[in-house]
C-alpha positions in Angstrom: -20.9 38.5 3.8 -17.2 37.0 3.3 -16.5 37.1 7.1 -19.5 35.4 7.8 -18.8 32.8 5.2 -15.1 32.3 6.5 -16.8 31.9 10.2 -19.0 28.9 8.8 -16.4 27.1 7.1 -14.2 27.4 10.0 -17.0 26.2 12.2 -17.6 23.3 9.8 -14.0 22.3 9.9 -14.0 22.5 14.1 -16.4 20.1 13.8 -14.2 17.4 12.4 -11.7 17.9 15.1 -9.3 20.0 12.1 -6.9 22.7 13.2 -6.1 25.6 11.2 -2.6 27.3 11.2 -2.1 30.7 10.1 -0.9 31.1 6.7 2.9 31.6 5.9 3.8 34.5 3.8 3.7 33.1 0.2 2.0 33.9 -3.4 -1.8 34.0 -2.6 -3.5 30.3 -4.1 -5.1 30.6 -7.8 -8.9 31.0 -7.6 -11.2 29.4 -9.9 -9.5 25.7 -9.9 -11.8 23.4 -9.1 -13.5 21.3 -11.7 -16.8 19.7 -10.5 -19.1 16.8 -12.3 -22.0 15.7 -11.4 -23.6 12.2 -12.2 -27.4 11.6 -11.7 -29.1 9.3 -9.9 -30.3 7.4 -13.3 -26.4 7.8 -14.1 -25.4 6.1 -10.9 -28.2 3.2 -11.0 -26.8 2.3 -14.7 -22.8 2.3 -13.2 -24.3 -0.5 -10.4 -26.0 -2.3 -13.0 -22.9 -2.1 -15.7 -20.0 -3.0 -13.1 -21.0 -6.8 -12.8 -17.8 -9.5 -11.9 -17.1 -10.1 -15.6 -16.6 -6.4 -16.2 -14.6 -6.1 -12.9 -12.2 -8.6 -14.5 -11.9 -7.0 -17.6 -11.0 -3.6 -16.8 -7.1 -2.8 -17.4 -4.6 -1.2 -14.7 -4.6 2.7 -15.4 -0.9 4.0 -15.6 -0.2 7.5 -15.3 -0.1 9.2 -18.8 3.4 10.7 -20.0 3.2 14.4 -19.8 2.7 16.3 -23.0 6.2 17.7 -24.5 4.4 20.8 -24.7 3.4 20.9 -20.9 4.6 24.4 -19.0 7.0 23.6 -16.1 6.0 25.0 -12.9 7.8 27.6 -11.6 8.2 28.6 -7.8 5.2 31.0 -8.4 2.7 28.2 -9.1 3.1 26.1 -6.0 1.0 25.9 -3.1 3.5 26.5 -0.3 2.7 29.0 2.0 -1.1 28.4 2.2 -3.0 27.7 5.9 -2.0 24.0 7.6 -5.2 22.3 7.5 -5.3 19.0 9.4 -8.5 16.6 9.8 -7.8 13.8 12.3 -9.0 10.3 11.3 -12.1 8.9 12.5 -13.3 5.3 13.9 -16.7 4.0 14.2 -16.7 1.0 16.5 -20.6 0.0 15.4 -19.5 0.0 11.8 -20.0 -2.8 9.4 -16.9 -4.5 9.9 -15.2 -7.8 8.6 -13.1 -9.3 10.9 -9.2 -8.2 10.9 -6.6 -10.2 9.5 -5.0 -12.3 11.8 -1.8 -12.8 9.9 0.8 -11.0 12.5 3.7 -10.9 9.8 5.6 -7.3 10.6 5.5 -4.5 8.2 7.7 -4.5 5.7 11.6 -3.4 6.2 12.2 -3.5 2.4 11.2 0.0 1.5 11.8 -0.9 -2.3 9.7 -3.8 -2.8 5.7 -3.6 -2.2 4.7 -6.3 -0.2 1.0 -7.5 0.5 -1.2 -5.8 3.6 -1.6 -8.7 6.0 -2.1 -6.7 9.2 -5.9 -5.6 8.3 -7.1 -2.5 10.7 -8.5 0.5 9.5 -6.3 0.8 6.3 -8.1 -2.5 4.8 -11.2 -1.2 5.0 -10.5 2.5 3.4 -8.1 1.7 0.9 -10.1 0.0 -2.2 -10.6 -0.2 -5.8 -11.6 2.1 -8.5 -13.4 0.7 -11.7 -14.6 3.3 -14.6 -15.2 3.7 -18.5 -13.5 6.1 -20.7 -15.3 7.9 -23.8 -14.4 5.2 -25.8 -15.6 2.2 -24.1 -12.1 1.1 -22.3 -12.5 -0.2 -18.9 -9.8 0.7 -16.3 -9.0 0.4 -12.6 -7.2 2.5 -10.0 -6.8 3.2 -6.2 -8.6 5.3 -3.7 -8.7 5.6 0.1 -11.5 7.4 2.3 -10.5 10.6 3.9 -12.3 12.3 7.0 -15.0 14.8 5.8 -17.9 16.7 6.9 -20.3 14.5 4.5 -17.8 11.0 5.6 -18.5 9.9 2.0 -15.3 11.8 0.0 -12.4 9.6 -1.4 -8.7 10.6 -2.4 -7.5 9.4 -5.8 -5.2 10.6 -8.5 -6.4 13.1 -11.2 -5.9 10.8 -13.9 -8.1 8.5 -12.3 -10.7 11.0 -12.9 -9.8 12.9 -16.2 -8.0 12.5 -19.3 -5.7 15.5 -19.0 -5.5 15.9 -23.1 -8.5 16.2 -23.6 -10.5 17.4 -20.9 -12.9 14.0 -20.9 -14.5 13.3 -17.5 -14.2 9.5 -17.0 -18.1 7.8 -16.6 -19.5 4.9 -14.3 -17.1 5.2 -11.9 -17.3 3.4 -8.5 -15.5 2.7 -5.5 -15.2 -0.8 -3.9 -13.6 -0.5 -0.4 -11.6 -3.2 1.0 -11.9 -5.0 -2.2 -9.8 -8.4 -2.1 -9.4 -10.9 -5.1 -13.5 -10.1 -6.5 -14.8 -9.5 -3.5 -16.7 -6.4 -2.3 -17.0 -6.6 1.5 -18.8 -3.2 2.0 -20.7 -3.1 -1.3 -20.1 -1.0 -4.3 -20.6 3.1 -4.1 -21.1 5.6 -7.2 -19.7 8.2 -7.5 -22.1 11.3 -7.0 -19.8 13.9 -7.8 -16.0 14.1 -9.4 -13.6 17.0 -8.7 -10.3 17.7 -10.2 -8.0 20.6 -10.9 -8.1 22.9 -14.1 -4.3 23.0 -13.8 -3.8 19.3 -14.4 -5.8 19.5 -17.6 -4.7 23.0 -18.7 -0.9 21.7 -18.2 -1.9 18.7 -20.5 -1.2 16.3 -17.4 1.3 17.8 -15.1 2.0 15.6 -12.1 2.3 18.5 -9.8 -1.5 18.7 -9.9 -2.7 14.9 -10.5 -4.7 14.9 -7.4 -8.8 14.3 -7.7 -11.6 13.6 -4.9 -14.9 11.9 -5.3 -18.0 12.2 -3.4 -19.6 9.1 -3.1 -23.6 8.3 -2.7 -25.1 7.0 0.4 -25.8 3.3 0.7 -29.4 2.8 2.6 -29.0 6.4 4.2 -25.6 5.6 5.3 -22.5 7.4 4.5 -19.2 5.2 2.9 -17.2 6.1 6.7 -19.8 5.0 8.8 -20.1 1.7 6.5 -16.6 1.0 6.5 -15.8 2.0 9.9 -13.8 5.2 9.4 -11.8 7.2 7.6 -8.2 8.4 7.3 -7.0 12.0 8.2 -6.0 14.1 5.4 -3.4 17.2 5.9 -2.8 20.0 3.4 0.4 22.0 3.5 1.7 19.7 5.5 5.9 19.3 6.4 7.7 17.1 3.7 10.6 14.7 4.3 8.8 12.5 6.6 8.5 8.7 6.8 5.4 7.7 5.1 3.6 4.4 4.2 1.8 3.8 0.5 -1.1 1.4 -0.3 -2.1 0.3 -3.7 -3.3 -2.2 -5.8 -0.7 -3.0 -8.3 -1.3 -5.0 -11.4 1.9 -6.9 -11.5 2.1 -10.4 -11.1 4.3 -10.2 -7.9 1.8 -7.5 -6.4 -1.0 -10.0 -7.0 -2.7 -9.0 -10.5 -4.4 -6.0 -8.8 -6.3 -8.6 -6.4 -4.7 -7.4 -3.2 -3.5 -4.5 -1.2 0.1 -3.6 -1.4 2.2 -2.1 1.1 5.3 0.4 1.1 7.3 2.2 3.4 10.5 4.7 3.5 11.5 8.3 3.9 10.3 10.9 1.8 12.6 12.3 -0.8 12.1 15.2 -3.4 11.5 14.3 -6.8 14.6 15.6 -9.1 14.1 14.1 -12.0 11.3 16.5 -13.7 11.8 19.9 -14.1 9.5 22.1 -12.0 8.3 19.2 -9.8 7.2 19.7 -6.5 6.2 16.3 -5.8 7.6 13.9 -3.1 8.3 10.0 -2.9 9.6 6.8 -1.7 12.4 4.1 -3.1 9.6 1.9 -3.9 7.6 1.0 -7.0 4.0 0.1 -7.3 2.5 -0.4 -10.9 -0.4 0.3 -12.9 -3.6 0.1 -10.7 -2.1 1.8 -7.7 -2.7 4.8 -9.3 -4.7 7.2 -6.8 -3.7 5.0 -3.7 -2.6 6.4 -0.2 0.5 8.4 0.8 0.1 8.4 4.7 1.8 10.1 7.6 2.1 9.6 11.2 0.6 5.7 10.4 0.2 3.3 13.2 0.8 -0.4 11.7 -1.3 -2.1 14.4 -4.5 0.0 13.8 -3.8 1.0 10.2 -4.6 4.6 10.9 -2.7 7.7 9.6 -3.0 11.0 7.8 -3.0 11.2 4.2 -0.5 13.4 2.8 -0.8 12.6 -1.0 -1.5 10.0 -3.8 0.4 8.1 -5.9 0.7 9.4 -9.0 3.8 8.6 -10.8 6.7 6.3 -10.9 10.5 6.0 -11.6 12.5 2.6 -12.1 13.1 3.2 -8.6 10.5 5.4 -6.9 7.0 6.6 -6.8 6.0 10.3 -6.2 2.9 11.9 -5.1 1.5 15.4 -5.3 1.7 17.4 -2.4 -1.9 18.5 -1.4 -1.5 22.1 -1.1 -4.4 25.1 -1.2 -5.6 24.1 -4.6 -6.2 20.6 -2.7 -7.3 22.0 -0.3 -10.1 23.9 -2.0 -11.0 20.5 -4.0 -11.4 18.8 -0.6 -13.8 21.1 0.8 -15.9 21.5 -2.6 -16.0 17.7 -2.4 -16.9 17.4 1.4 -19.6 20.0 1.1 -21.3 17.6 -1.8 
């Protein structure tokens, strides 16, 4: 039975054009890591009704929480290094309900240390979007997320702290995604979370940023999945090479970033996070502020088309850098669960 299940999984990945490389020698990934929270149709309908334009404007930018002092450091035996490299390509649907691309041909920013407004349109302008949710206290927050190619064409990548409170294990509610958000506009509509997925390790470690990754499986709209409506999905890679040239995108809330009302862009070569003991994260010398959490880190990015491959999500930052968790075996299992939802 196990061999049959593995074969079915490989066939499903092949249908996406995914490639799987043999596993390298290394520690076996931990089991029982995936945590899923489902929302009923009634809960999703209430979320759609709840998020009026006034409430969107009232939402505060979610910043990465400070890790608890007692959170255990991650040792090499707890990393995801050594797993198989799964690569799912991007996809573009030419018949989708897309808006006209931006005509501003402003060059891609050459300053990696300062976020710039993204004005070149392309797929990223439709697959990046804002997330809105409510916590148990009734506070409203916003983050960023990106459409990732998947079997169900309905998955977005975001940060763990945009899905669950690591201190309490509380999963956030009334969770919606607005792709292509700009100045309050919803050009492709509003999508509700059918299921949210986070890692057990993120909560059990009280917010260790190495595990600050999450996925959401979103409900179809008028019988059509998210990727079909926005015109495609970004590729995604797990256990990918590090130290590459990458681009990041998010909806930072500072005045310099447009107060969360526009998509911003950074780029640069990845470097290790040396500022936190036990960190396995990688980042670039650029700082997007609260609200950008969950936004994309893309490798192999083609700026003229806005297409790339997700290798992480914005999780934490310093005065000069922003970092993403490495998408390893645990994240791969999380993604596969979301793809089947």
